[in-house]
N, C-alpha and C positions, 0 to 999 in steps of 0.2 A: 876405416876407409869408406864404408857404406854411408855413414853419417855425413862425411865430407862431401861425397858425391851427391847425396840428397840435398844438402845445403846449396851446393853449387848449382844444381838444377833449379831449385826454387829461386835462387838469386837471379839467375839468367832470365827466368820467366817474369820475375818482378820487374827487372829493367825493361824488358820488352813491353810489358803491360803498361808501364808509365808512358812510354812513347806512343803506344797505340791509343791509350786513353786520352792523352793530351791532343793528339792529332784528330781523333774522332770528334771530340767536343769542339775543337776549333773549326773543323770542317762544317759541322752542323750550324755553328754560329755564322760562319761566312756565307752560307747559302741563304740566310735571311728567311728561312722557312720554319724555324723553330728548333730549339736545341733541347738537350736532356733537361729534366725538371730542375735539378740542383743548379746546373749551369745557367739555365734561363733565369732563375731567381737571382743568381749572382750578377748577371748582366743588368737586370733591372735595378738591383741594389746599387751597382756601380754607377748607373745613370742618375739614380736618386741622390746619392751622396757625393757624386761628382769626383770620384777617384778612379785611377786606372783599374782595369779588370783584373790584372794579375794581383795587385795589392788587395782588391776586394776579395778575391778567391782565397788569398792567404789569411786575411783577417776572419773570413767566414770559417775557414778550417780551424782556427784557434778556438772560436766559440763552440763549434760542434765537437771538438776534442774534449772540451770541458763537460759538455752535455753527456758525452759517451761515458765519462767517468762516473757521472751521477747515475746513469742507467745501470752500470755494472754494480754499483752499490758499495764499492771500495776503490781506493786509489791503486791503479795498475800502472806502475812507472814505465814498464816496457811498452805497453799500449799507448800511453800518453806521449812518450818520445817518438814512437814509430809513426803515430798519426801526424805529428808535426814534421817529421822527416819526409813523409810523402807529400805533404802539403806544399813545401817550399819549391821543389822542382816542378811539380805538376802545375801549380798556379801560374808560374811565369812561362812555362812551356806552352800552355794554352794561349796566352797572350802572343807569344812569339809565333806559334803555328798559325794563329788567325791572321797575323800580319803576312805570313807567307801565302796563305790561300787568297787573301784579299789582293796581294800583289800579282797573283796568277790570274786574277780576274774572275774568280768564282762568283762573286755577287752579280756579275753581268751576264752570266750564262743563261741559257733559256730556262724557262720554268721547269720543264720536264727533266732536264739534265740536273738542275739543282735539286729537284725532288729525289732523284735517284741518289745523288751524292749525300743528301741529308739522311736518307735511310741507311746508306753505307756507313756514314759517320756514327750514327746512333747504334748500329750493330757493333761497330768497333768498340764503342764505349761499353756495351754489355759484355762483349767478349773479354775486354781488358779487366773489367770488374771481376768476372768469373776467374780469370787467371790469377790475379793477386789475392783474391779471397781464398783460393786453394793453396797458393804458395804460403800465405799467412806469415810473412816476414814483417812487412809494414803495409799499411793500408791507408787510403784516403779516409779521413774521419767521417765524411758523408756516407761512404759505402760501409765503413766499419759500423756505423749506426744500424744500417740494414742487417749487417752480419750479426750484431748483438741481438737484435730483435729476432732474427731468424733462428738462431741456435739457443738463445737463452729463454725466449718467451713463447715461441709458436712452433716448436718441434720441427724446424728445418724447412719450412715452406718458403722458397725463394720469391714466389709471386706475391704472397701476402706481406712478407717483410718489406718488399720494395714499396708496395702501396702505403703501408704505415709510415715508412721513412720519408715519404713525399709530403706529409702533412706540413712540416715546418717550411720548406721552400715555397709551397703553394701559398701559405699565409704571407710570407715575405713578398711574393710577387703581387699579391692583392694589395698589400699596404703600399708598395711602391707605386702601383697604379693610382691609388687613392690620393697620394701626395703629389704625383707628377702629372697625372692625367694621360700618361702614355704607357704603351706596352712594347717591350723589346724582347727579341729572341723567343717569342712565344707564338706558336702556330701549329701547322700540321705535325712538325717533328716533335713538339712537346706532347701532343695528344698520342702520337705514335709511341713515344717512350713511356707515357703513363700506362698505356694498354699492354705493350709488348716487351718492355725491358726485362721484367722478371722472367717471362717465358724465354726470351733470348739468352738470358743468363743460365737458365735451367738447361737449355739446349747446349750451350757452350760448355757447361760442366762435364758433359759426357762426350762431346764431339770436337771441341777445340782443344788440342793438345791433351788428349785423354790420359796420357801417362802422368800428368800432374794431378795428384789426389788432394782432397781436402785435409788440412791439418787443423783440426778443431781444438781450441784451447780454452773453452769456457766450461 
């Protein structure tokens, strides 16, 4: 019975985290002041290859899922499937949520209001990552990469693992700029996420839904 209750709790937090993560990323994109690093790179990649953001995020997730398997050093079927299971709803929820925020006029709000909304969106992203990292049922492959780095390679440091996991999206954003001559979804919010997302995750680990504990399986 205790195991069933534990699973139900983790599953409920997982579902909530997917909604929060999608909405937070979409809100940051809609403010036009910079989004989280991985999302910003996906927006730039979407503009570069000229396909919808949801599809770009999904294809992005497939590639990162494969990279995660290489980082582990062996094929983990459960992790492979779970990464893809998270990618599907998240990718298209971001696109749908952005449409909602755009329809509400968020891009036309005053600069200071958009700045506040941008930071709120990015905090929601960090909190959501903390939630489903702790629940450890399924994870977005981008964040699973940071999780693998955190617990397999650098002894649990949330901040350092986030910085290391940002290397691929930063490279992709640079390449997109070199090929298109334009930059999208990169600005204050991106710098804010680069500097503070790891710290916001660490704070969320102990303050946002503290009953949810880490379930480490590496």
